N, C-alpha and C positions, 0 to 999 in steps of 0.2 A: 631248310628244316625251320621248323616253326613250332613255338612252343602253346600249347592251347591256351585259350583267353581264361578258362579256371578248371582247376580239379579239386575236386571236393575228397578231404580226407579227415578225419574225425571232425569234422561240422565245419571246418574252415577251408576258405577258399586260398589256392596258392597260385602263383604263376598268372596273376590279373594285372604287373607291370606293363604298362600298353608299349612302353618302349623296348621291353624285351622282346616282345611278338615282332613289332615294327623292326627290330634288329635281326631277330632271327629268320625272319620272312626275306632278308635282304641278303643274309649270307646264304639260305637256301638258295638264292636267285645266283649268287656267285659261285657255287659250288657247281649249279646246274650248268653254268655257260661256260666254266672254264674243267671243269672235269666231266662233262657229259651226263646224260641222262642216267645211265647204268650206275652210276659211281651215287648220284645222287640218290638214286633209290636205293641202293645198298645203306647209306648212311643215315636215310629216311627210315628204312627197316630197323637198324640196328638201336636208331634213338627210340622211335615208338613204341617198338618191343621192349625196351628197356623203362620208357616211362610205365607202361601197362602193368610191368614187374612190380615196380614200384607204388602203381596205385593198389594191388591187389587184386588185378582185373583176371592177370594168368602168371601166377607168380613163378610155374616152372616152364616158362615161355623158352625157346632156344635165341640167344640172341644172334646168332648166325656169324660169329666172330672167326669159324675155323677156315669158312670159304674163303677169307680173303688174301688176296695176294701179298706181298710185302711193299709193293707200291701203294696197292688199295688199302693196306694198314696205317701208311705213312700220311695218305689223304685224310683217313678216317680221323687220326689223332689229331691231325692239325685242325679240320672240322670241329671236333667236341672242345678242343683248346681254343679257337676262336670264340664259340659261341660263350662259354665261361666267361671271356676277357668281355666280352659285349654284356653280358647280361650284368656282370661287375659293375661296369661303366652307367647301364641303367639302374640301377639301384643305388649308388651313388649319386645319380643325378635327380632320384625321387625322394633324397634326403633322408634316407634310412642310416647314412652317415652322423647325422645329427640328433643327438641325444636329447631327451626332455631337459630342461633348464641349463643345457650347457652353453645356452647363450651369455654374452656379457648384459644384456637388459635382463635376463632372468637370474642371473648370480646377484644383479644389484638390488632388484625388486628381494630376491631371498635375504639380502642383509637387512635392506628396510624392516622388513617383517620382523626381524630377530632384534631391533631395536639399534642397529650399527648404520653409521649415519654417512653420509656421502663425502664428508670432510675426512672421516675417518678411513674409507676405501682409498681417497687419493692420497692420505699420507703414506700409506701402505705400501701403494703403488710406485710410489717418488721413491721409496729406498728397493725397489722389488726387481730381483732379477730371474727372470722365466728364459732357460733357452733347451730349445730343440739341436740335438749334435748328431748332424749326418754322418753315419759310418759306412765303411765301405763293408761291413762284413756281410760275406756272400750267398744270400737266400734269392735275390733277385735272377730268376732264370731267363727273362725277357728280354732281348737286345732293346737297344734304346732305340731303333730302326722301327719297334710292334709297338712302343709307348707312344714315341710321337705318332702314330698314325691314329692309335687308339684316341689321344687328347685333341687332333682336329676333328674328328668325328664326334667328341663330345663339342665341339665348338661351334659344328654345323647342327646339331642337334638342340642346341639353343638356339641360333635362327629360326629352326623349324617352330621350337615352342612361340617365339616372337612374332611370329606368323609371317616372315619374310619367305617368300617364295622363291628367292636369288640371293646368292650371295653380293658381296660389293663387286665382285670382279663378273657378273651376270650370269654365274652357272646356276640351273636349278638347284636348289639346297639339298633336296632328295637325291637327284642324278649325283650329286657332288658326297654324299653318304655313301651312294651305292659304289661310288669308284674307290674311297677308301676303303672300303671293306675289299673290294676287289684287289686293291694294293697290299691291305694283309695277306690275301688268300696267298698273294707270288713272291709274300717278303719269307727272306728264311729266317725260320724261329731262332735257329740257335747259331750260336757264335762258333766260328769255324777254328780263330786263335784264340789262345789265353788271353785273359785280361791284363793288362801292366797296369799300374799305379797312374800311370798319366792318362789311362782310358777312365778310370775311375773317379779322378781328378775333375773330369769334361763331362762326366754325367753327372755327379753333384754340383757340377757349376751352372749345367741347364736349368736344375732345379734352383738354384742361389739366384740365379739372374733373371729368370723366365717368370719365374713364381714370387719368391719372397721379396725379391725389390719391389715390385708393383702390389704385392697385395699387402705386404706389413704397415706401408704406410694409408694404405685406403683403410685399414681396419683401425690403425689409429685416429684417424679422422670421425669414425663412425662412436667410437670409446669415448671422445674426449664431449660430442655433441650430448652424447646420453649421462656421462658424469657431469657437465658443466664444468670442468676443468681441464687445462690440458696437464695431462701426466707427463713424467718423462719417459724415456724410451725402455721400458723394462721389459721388453720382450724383444729377443734379437737369436740370430740365428748362431749354430756353432757346427765345427766338424772337426773331424777325425783323419778325413782322407788326407792323406801325403804326411801327416804325423803320427800315426799310430804302427809303430815298431814292431809291437809284441807278436814273435811269432813271423813277423812278414820280413825275410832277407833284403826285399826289393824295395821297402821305404829305406830313404837315406838322405842325406843333406840335400842331395840336386832336387827330389822328389817333394822336400818340404820348400824348397825355393820356387819349384813350378806352380805349387798349390797354391800360394799366398801370394805370387807374382799376375798367376791367372785370374786371381780373385780382383786384386788389385784392378788390373786392368778391364775388366767386366765392370766394377763398379762405377770407375772413373768414365769408363766411355757411357753408362747411363746418365750421369752427372751432367755430362758435356750435351750429352742429346738433348735433356731437360732443359738447361741454359740456351740452349739454342732456342727451345720452342718458347719459351718465353721471352727472350728477346723479338720473336717473331711476334708473340701476344701484346706484350705491354707497348702500344703506342703512345701512350700518353704524352700529351703535348704541355709545356709549360705555359702554353696562351690559353690553357683551362684547367691548370690544376696545379697546386704548390708542391715542391716536395721539401722533405726535410735537407739541413746543412750535411748530413750525411751522404745520401744520395747525391748530392750535387757533387760532393768532393770523392766520391767513387765515381761519378761520369767525368769529373776532373782528371782524374788519375788513371781514366783508360786509355787515354789519347787516340780517345777515336775521333778523327777530322772531319768526316762525313757531313758535308753540309746538310745532306736532306734529314738525318738526325741531330742537327744544333738543336731543336726546340724539343727533344726526346731523351730525356736525361736517365729515364729507367732503361732505355736499349742501349744507352753509350754506358751505364754502369754494366748491365750484363755483357755488354761486347768486352770489357776490362775482366769480368769475373770468369769470362769463358776463354778469355788469354790466360788468366792466371792457372786455370784449370788446365788448360791445354800444355802448361808449362810442365805443369804436378804431373801430367799424364808423361810429358816426356821423357821426366826425371825418374820417375818411378819407375817406367817401365822400358826406359831405352828406345820409346818407336816414338813415331810422330802416331797424332790422332788421327782416325777416317777424315774427319773436318779440320782443317789447318785455321789457326788464330788470324786476325785482319792485322793484328797488332802486338807488339813484344810485351813480353810483362814476366814479373818474378813468379815463382812455383810458390804454390801454400805451405805454409808449413806445416801446419796441422787442419784436419776436418776443423776444428774449432775457428780457425781462421775463415776458412767457407761460410759456414753456418753463419757466422756474424756479420758477413757482408748479404746475405741473402735476408737474414733477420731485419739487416739497417730496408731493405726493400721493401720489406713486408711490414715495418712499421712505418715509415712511409706512406705507402699504400694503405693504411689502415686509419690514417689521421683524418681523411676526408668522406665525404661519401656514407656517411652513417656507418664508416667500418665495412663497405661492402666487400671489399678484397683483403680484408683483416685475415691472417692466418690460415685461409680457406685456400682450394684451388691446387693448380698444377704448384704453385710456388711453396704452399703450404705442404703439401706431398714431398716436395723436394728438401725443403729443409727438414721433413723430419727422415729422410732417407739418409742424411748426411749425419744427423743425430745417429742413428741404427746403426749404419754400416758403415762407418766412418771411409777410410779410404783403403781397408782391408775385406768389407764385406762381411766375411764371418768370423768368428774367433777361431782359431787353429790348436786344439790341443797337441801336443807330446804324449806319446803313451811308450813305454818301456816294461821289459820284466824286470823286478826285482834282482833277479840273479845275475842279469846283465850286468848291473848297476854293482855288484858286490864285486864280482871277478875286473869290472873296469878299474874300479876305485882300489883292487888289492894292488894292481900291475902300477898305477900312479904312486901309490906309496911305496912301494917296494923299488919302481927306479929312480925315485927322488930320496933315497935313502932315510925314508922315517920309519917304514915298520917290512921287514923282510915276510912274512906271515900273516897278514891282516884277518884271512879265514879260519886262520886257527883261532883268534880269539874271542873270547867271551862276548857277549853281548853286551858286557858292562863294560869290557873291554874296550870294543868299537865306539860306543857311544861315547865313551872317553875321550877315544882320540880324535874323534870327527869333529865333535865339540873344539876340539884346540886347535884343531886345523881351520875350521869356520872361523875362530876368532883373531886370526893372524892376518896379513896380509900379502903372505909367500903365496904364489901358486905351485903347483906341483907337475905341472908340463913344462918339459924341456925342450925348446926346438932342436936340438941336436940327439935328442935320445931316439931310440927303437922303440916302437911299441906294434901291440899287434894288431890284425885288419879290426878286430873289434872294437878298442879301444881307439884307434883312428877315428873310426866310423861315428861313434858315441861323441865324441869332441868334435866333429866336423857338423854334426847334428846340433850341439849345443851352441859354437860359435854363430852356424847360420840363424840359429833361432836370434841372438843377438843383433846380426847385421838386420833382421828382420823388425827389432823392435826400433832400431836408430833410422830405419828406412820407414816402415808403415805404423808406425807409433807401436805404444805398448799394450793396445786393445789386440793387435793380430795373437799374440801367444800368451794367455795369463794362467794356465795350467799344466803343468805336468804329472799325468795320471802313471802310477805306480802299481802294475801287475802283481801279486802275489806278494802282497804287502804281508808282511807278521811280523814287524819288529819298529821300532824308533830309529834302529841305524838304517834301515831300508829308506827312511824319509830322509835323514842325515846325509846319504851317498848322494842323493841327487841334487842337495844344494853344496854339495862339494865339488860336483860336477858343474853346476850355474855358477859355483865362483870362478872357476876357469874362463869363463868367459865374458864376466864384469855381473851377471846377473843375479848373483849374490854379492854383498857388500859387507865387509865386517865394519863396525864402528860403535857409536854409542847414540841411537840404536842402531842395528843391524837393517839390512833394507833387502828385499827379496822380489825381483822383478817378476820372476815368474813362479807359481804357488807349487808346493810340493804336494799333489793328493793321493792318500793311501786308494786303494782299490780292494776291497778285503771280499773274497769271493765265494769260497768255501764253507761249510758250516761251520767250521773251527775258526776260522777268520773273523766271519761276523761275530762269533763268540767273544773272540778276543779281541775285536776292534776298540770297544771303550776303554780297556785296559790301555792298549797303544795310546790312545786320544789321549788320555788322561796324562800318561807320561809324556807325550807329544807339547801339549801345550801347557805344561808346567815349565819348560824349556824357555827360561831369559828370551835366549836369542830368537825363538820361535813367538813367544807374545805379543813382542815391537811389530814386528812385520807382521802379526795377523791384526794387530789394534789399527796399524796405520793403512792397512786395505780393508777392515771393517767384516771379515769373514774368515772362516776356514772351510775349505771344502773335504767332505769323504764323499767315494763313489762307494756305491754296493753293488756288486754284482748278482743277478739274476740267474744266467746261465749255469757258471759253473757252480752254483748253491743246488740248484734243480739237479743236475746230473751227479752231485755229491750225496745228496741226502732225499731228493723225490720232493715232488710239489709241494705236499701239505707243510712238510718241515722247513722248505724254504722260505715260502713266503711267512709263516713264524718265524723262523729266523730274522728275516729281512725287516719284519714289524717290530720284533724284539731289540734287535739292535739300534734300529732308529730312536727308540722310545730309550734306551741304554745312551746312546750317544748324546741325545738331545739334552739328558740330565749332566752327560760329562761337560759340555759346553756351558751347560747355565750356571755351575759350579765355579767355570772360570769364568765368568762375564764375558765369552765370546760369541758372536754370532755363527751359527752353524750353517753351511751349504750341503746339500744331499744332492748328490748325483747318482740317477736311478740307470742304471745300464740293462734295459730293458729289450728283449726281440720280438719278433713278429708273433712267436706261438706262445701258448700261456707254457707250457714249458720253460720259454726264456723270460716270463714276466708281461707277456703279449696280453692282449685286452683294451678293452676302453679304457685310453690314457684319464679320461675325465672318471670313471668310477674309482680307478687308481688311485689318482690324486686326493680325491677326496676321502677316500679310505685311510690315510696315511697317519699315524698317530696324532693325537692333538701335540701341539707345538712342535714338531718337525719339519714344516713346510717354510713359517716364517715370511713368505714373502718371495723366498728365492730357493729356486729346483732346477735342475738339468737334466734332459732324459734322452737318452740315445734314440735315434731314429734308423732304421737299418733293414737292407734287402728289399723284398716286395712292398715291406709296408710305406717308403718313402713314395713309391708311385702311388700306393693306395690312398695315401693321406694326402701326398703333395703334388700328385700326376696333372691337376688341373688347378687353376687358380681358385674356381669356387670350392673344390675342395678342401683345400689349404687353408682357406678364411676358415669354412668351417671347424679344423682340425685346431688352427692355430688359437680362435677363440676359444674352444673347449678348453686348451690347457689354460689359458686365462681365466679364464671363468673359475674353475677348478682350483687353481691359485689361490684366488682371490676367498673363495669359501674355504677351503683348508686353512687359509691363515686368519680369516678373521670371525667364523663360527666357534661358537661355544658348545662343544659337544659334550654331554652327559656322560659323568663317570661312573653313574650308580651300575652297580653290578660288574663294573669293570673285573676287579679280582675275583669273581667268580669266573668270570668269562675266559680272564687269563689263564688262572689254574685248568680250565677245562681243556683249554686250546694247545697249553703244554702237554698234557697227559694225551690227548690227540695224536700229538707231532712225534710224541716218542714212540706210538704205537706205531705212526706211518714212516718214521725213518727206519727203522728195525725191519719192518717188511720190505722196505724198497731195497735196502743195503742189502737185504736176504737175497732177494733175488737176482740184483745186478752185480753185486759183488760177491756175495759169497759162494754161489750156486756154480758148481764145476763146470769148464765149457760154456760159460755164458757168453763169452766176447766172440766165440764160433757161431753159437746159434744167432746173434744177433747180426754179424756178420753175413751170414749166409739166407736169415730170413728176408733182410732189409736189401734195398740198392743201394748199399754204403760204399760199395766198390766202385760202382758205377756211378755215382752224384760225383765221389773223389774227382771222376776223370771230366765232369763237365766245364766247361770253359766259362766260370761266373765270378771268379774274383781271383787275384793275385797272391789271395794268401794260400798256405798249405792247407790241407784237411787236417792232420795231426801234426800235434807239436813234435814226437819224434816218430820214428819206424817202427816204434813197438806195436801189438796188439793190442795193448791194454786199454780199457773204457778209461782211463785217468790220464793216458794220454791224447785222447781224440779231443777234438775241441767241440765246445755243446752245438754249434750250430750243425754240422751234419748229424751228429747225435740226434738232437731233435728231426730235423728234416727227414731224416731216412725213416722214423718212426710213424710219420706223418705220411710218407708214400705208402708205407703198409698199411695204412689205415687201423695201425695199434693205440696211436697219439700216444704211447706208453708213459714219456717223461711229463706229461701234464694229469696224470691221475693214479697211477699205479703206487698203492700204501693207502692212498685216501680210504677205500672201501671199507680194507680191515681195520682201519684205525675209528672209523667212525661207528663201524659194528660193534665195535668191541666196548664203545663208549656208549653204556646202558640207559643215560639218560636223555632219551628221546627229547622228553618238555623241553631240557634245558638247550638243545642242538636248535631248536624252532626258537626259542627263546632269543637265542645267538642270532640265528638271522634276522629275526626282527628288530633287535636295538644296537645290531653293532656293524658298521658300513663293513668293517674288514671283512668278517665272516661272511656276510652277505657277496661281495665282491668277490671272494674266494669261492665259495659256490656257485656263484655265475657263471665264473670262465670255466671251472670243473664240468658245469653242465655243457656248455660247449662245445670244450673235447670231446666229452661223452657222444654226443649229437653227430659229431665230426667222423666216428672212427665206427668200425664194423667188424665184429669178430668174425663173421662168415667169409668176408674177403679175406682177413688177415688170416685165417686157417688157408686160403688155399698159399699164401705168401709162406706160411710156416712148412707145406710140403716142397718150397726148396730146403729146406734143410736134412742134409745129408744121414743123419745117425736118427733113425726112426726111433727110439727108445729115448735119444734128449729130446724130439719134436714134441713128442707125447708131453713127457714130463714138465718139460717148460712152457710150453703153448699150454697146455691145461692149467698151468698156473696164473698164465696171462688171462685166459679166456675168464675163469673162474671168478677171478679178481675183479674182473671188469662187471660182469653180470652183478656181483658182491656192492661195486661202488654204484651201479645203477642203481639198484633196488634200495640203496640208503639213500642216494640222493632223494630220488620220488617221495621216500617216506618220512625225510624231513622239513622237503617244502612242500611234502601234500598234494604233489601234479597225478595225473594218472598216467603221463609220458613226460618224456625231456621235453623243454622249451614250452609246455602247453600255456606257461604266464608269458613267453616272450614270442608273439605270433610275429612280426617281421622277421625276428633271426630265424623262426623255425621255419616259416616260406622261404626265405632266402637258401638255406640249407638244404631243403625237401627239394627245391627246384634244381640244385646241381648232382643229388646222389644219383639221380637216372645217367647223367652223364658222366659220372666219376666212375660207377660200376665195371663199365666196359672197359675203360682206361686203364684199370686196375687189374684188370681181366687180361687184357691184351700185352701189358706190362708183364706179366708173370711167364706169359706165354713167350717172351723175346728174351727174356733174363735166361729161361731155361736152355733155350738153344744157342744165346752167346755165351752160357757158363759151360755148355755142351761143347764146346769147339766149334760150331758154324763162325765160317770168317766173312760172311757177306755183310757188308759196311752197312746195308741198309737195316740189318738187325741193329747194330749199334747205334743207328742213327734213330731207330725206333725206338729203343730206350730213353733216349736221352731227349726224344720229344714226349714221350709219354710222363716223364719226370715233370718236364715242362706245363703241361698238361694238367697234370694232377694237381700240382703246385697252385696253376691258375685257378683252378676250379675252388680250391681248399681255403683260399687267400691269405691268412694266416698259418702258413707251415711252416716257417722258419723263425 
């Protein structure tokens, strides 16, 4: 399976990445070696024919899919899936993931050109907080084993780039790559068992431990050199995995303890290994160098009596530090570390205490030799790691639905004899009662009372959070996200629960160890959010903890707002909500921190994080931003250390630029007025199709593989909130994922064409693209979605719809709207074809199209057979494997 060196299409050469040709050839060799010449020939015929069709050489050529047996179908789908995986790897290695201007150096240079000096940048970074938050939302269809082999190939390709013929183990590099591809070919791609929360915890831990921990300190070292100053640790990882209970009955107090405990174990193991390595390195003798009194004292307190180290104070000091770390590990994990300490010691009470000892060594080393050892090298990276990761590794959020909170609080109030029917109270009545309860010291829970399973579970979670604060420090859990937040009482209810575990303490002023964070998800929620936050920040018992904390967070949901109102209305509502919230916070003198709940697909807020952050409204970033990273995006962005470094730096650079650059507000009101009109039209068009068209839920479920996706073992969370068939109750992830499989990508564009075509001022639309980053980014993402969709393939999926009249009517509307959107976009951007101005992305997508089409066609046939009642297990396996392969080829499909 070999990609041609170049394919000329519309004057551009595509497929020129030498890594793709190299890896494709090796994959072909593996298929021939393990599947035989006949299988290789059949796969190669399909590949070459599909490529020729997409080149326009023979548009009507028969792919020959009908002649494949079920076993050959499975082998073919695996082959095309692996080619897409290897092509993704090759592109990432060639720097396609790095966007122009996204490095720290480039961002700093751009700010300097705009008159913003390095001192202002450093001051902003010292109060900044940037957090990519890993979630377990299920759009990663690949097994971890597949990802591990892929990452090993990336490492070996780096060895090949360096000109190394052999690995450290003496294997030939190219032979080792071939063997890894052979392992991929023989590794089962699909999970047989459903994922459990513990599995999701371990998967996230692998990224945090193996990528974030080594990469972030290295990045900080580079940024410090560029800036000429050592900033505070402003970029830290976060996680939802083990604490996100919204709609997931399998997340409970035990999963919270597991997630936090495993994270602590991982980060302390890293510290122990690094301290041990430093002990081997720092062989400095007092006969040749002086040490500070602090290091001399650390050496003395270590009780290291070894005569061979009597003149080596740094080694003796590190012996003591290692012993204290080992005791910390033992205390916090309940187990002995892999390498036991040689002396006894007390555990460190806080990460700050560990950092102080390490800093004392760094200070002593930096006093002599012109500061050659000052703050750099392994010791400097370890100090930065302790600052960044503490004893908890990643801050874990709690999340639950507001409906659950109100039921639990209602039961607590009823059992305590405070209020018999809390749910019957008005919003004003609820707020008054909850504020009264928060002001006093009385607890509502009674150890002798009987509570429902739901209430017991929620109370156990809160108590587990309090235990975690006492064990790992308050940085381990700082936020409690409230899904479906629609009122001030929704936030107060969380504080009532926190109070039951001592995490909210009344007084003058009151104290809140965990922040209640509203998540505004639907279009209505986003419109109402500023009013809710105005009322919230006006409460005296809220303003004091907010001032003490320094900020209040608000989370904005991209997925459900899109499913509710369509792409254009979603992004505009999010933009407007951000602006309105910034004004609310400014009036109250409070710092705002926005948490963007983005997914991988454009329909869920996907696209370039660098562009998205820079396109945020003026004054809404303020150096503080959190962003969810989920599903296949985690592997794409953070699967290797190189890709993680590129993406983490892009987030940091974009936040710097968005926080400090002063963008012109000229023409703003004209643009806003135009966008409001466009959004209104798009909203009506989208709602008219999805929610007002009779039979649309049945059309969606029959046209797309939503039912089959629901059966994939890709997450612990159910695909739907309820057992109903309503679109409202379907989770946004399978909604977007299903449309991507059918190559419609409807959530990422529907309504846009109708709205843009009805807006008659084409000159203004072009002006908006040129002068407004928000609108430019919106159309960039829209263009990418259109380029990945295919109405001819979608029409084949539409044939799965049983009612011919419904099929013609509904799909006809979708097809016509796609062409309308396509034509409008080209008219606005002045291009002759999609992605004409984005050659790298154009080449990337065009490379994959010949590989995706046969997968879609096979998936359709297998769906027909499966839904027709055929029971051969290979049919079901083929469907699931094709879902995996299409998602891999499309990259950001969920």
